Residue, then its C-alpha position, 0 to 999 in steps of 0.5 A: m308343352s302345356a300342362d294337358e298335352s304331357v299327359i298326352g301319349g303314347l302309342a294314341g296320343r302320336y297318333a292324337v298330335a299328328l292330326f290335331e297338327l293336320a288340323q291347325e291347317l284348316s278352317a276352324d269351322d273344319q277344326s270344330q266338324l272334326a273335333d266333333n266327329m272325332a268325339a263322335l268316333k269314341l262314341l261308337i267304338a264305345g257304345s258298338d260291341d260289333l264295333q271294338k270287335l271288328l277293330k280289335s279281331p287280327v282275324i280279319s284283314a287290315d282291308e277288310q277293317a278299313g273298308a268297313l270302317a270306311a263305308v260306316l264314316e261315309k254312312a255317318g258324313a264324317h270330314p274326309l280327314v278323319k276318314n284317312f285318319a281312320v282308314l291310316v290306323v286299320n291300315k297300319r294295324r294299330a285301329f286295336a287304339l282307334d278310340d285312345m286316339a279320339a279321345q286324345y284329340g279332344a283332349l288335344v282340342a280342350g286345351a287349345r280352347d282353354e277347356v277341361v275335360a272331367r270324367v263323371s261316373s256316378a251310380r245313377d245318370l244325372s239329370a241335366t240340372q245336376i251337371d250344370a251344377l256340378k259343371a258350374e262348381l267344377e269350373k270356378a274350382v278349375g277356372k277353365n270352361v269344363i266339360v261333363e262327360n258323364e256315365t254310369d258305374a252300375g260298381l258304384l253304391g251311390g256317391m259319383v267319381v270325378k276326373l278331371g285331369s289327372r286329379m280325381i275326385d272320389g265322393s262315392l258311397r264305396t270310399k266313404l264305407n272303406s274308410l269308415k271301416t278303416a277308421l273303426n277297425e283303428g280305434 
């Protein structure tokens, strides 16, 4: 088990590993489409409050949830294995963890490709040039290809927080101000 796989765990991890193992039987093109579809599914769930409510509602039956999600995935042209996987998860009443399953599947794919995902939270959107510069520095530090996932966090005053595997680099202004406050209080 690689270091990347050691962070895969829990309910979402078991489902992600099962899907990953099934995907190994597919062609390289299908594996690539599957990885892209799972990443898109994660973004779709994260970006849609309505879809989150649908998937996490205990009031809506599993059949209704599965039908709605299957229709969305069909319309999006998702790989049949992604659609079948999502329907299975919903029918098992595990829809609440589907976004985590997609994220952990992405981590498994990245590990297999010798890539690492860097989740970057910044006070404002980073430009393509800034992302490329950050990516180059992170790749130099870890010696692997780095995939940068950038999100804006309104709670940050400035700077950024980078999560790279199990490591976190906190370069936010809030942390720097708190460190300064602590140093002044001790002095």
